[in-house]
C-alpha positions in Angstrom: 136.3 73.0 67.5 134.8 72.0 70.8 132.6 68.9 71.4 129.5 71.0 71.8 130.1 72.9 68.5 130.8 69.6 66.8 127.6 67.9 68.0 125.5 71.0 67.2 126.8 70.9 63.7 125.9 67.2 63.5 122.4 67.8 64.9 121.5 70.9 62.9 123.2 69.8 59.8 120.8 66.8 59.5 117.7 69.0 59.9 116.5 70.3 56.5 116.7 74.0 56.1 113.2 74.8 57.2 114.2 78.0 59.0 115.2 80.5 56.3 116.1 84.1 57.0 112.5 85.3 56.4 111.1 82.9 58.9 113.6 84.0 61.6 112.4 87.6 61.2 108.9 86.5 62.3 109.8 83.9 64.9 112.4 85.9 66.9 110.3 88.9 67.7 107.3 86.7 68.6 109.5 84.6 70.9 110.9 87.7 72.5 107.5 89.2 73.1 106.1 86.0 74.5 109.0 85.6 77.0 108.5 89.3 78.1 104.8 88.7 78.5 105.1 85.6 80.6 107.9 87.1 82.7 105.8 90.2 83.4 102.7 88.0 84.1 104.7 86.0 86.7 106.3 89.1 88.3 103.1 91.1 88.7 100.1 88.8 88.6 101.2 85.5 89.9 103.6 86.6 92.6 104.6 83.8 94.9 103.3 84.0 98.5 106.3 84.5 100.8 106.4 83.5 104.4 107.3 86.0 107.1 110.7 85.6 108.7 110.5 85.0 112.5 
């Protein structure tokens, strides 16, 4: 077991089981849709102003 896996077990083992399987079914699609929405918003509506190359 790597150090990262060991420490993740320590961190998430202490947290009570608030996230059950039903809650994941609602959070994961909402998180995915929000990430897609913000990425499309940044790509098309808030495009950075680029300088011309001389």
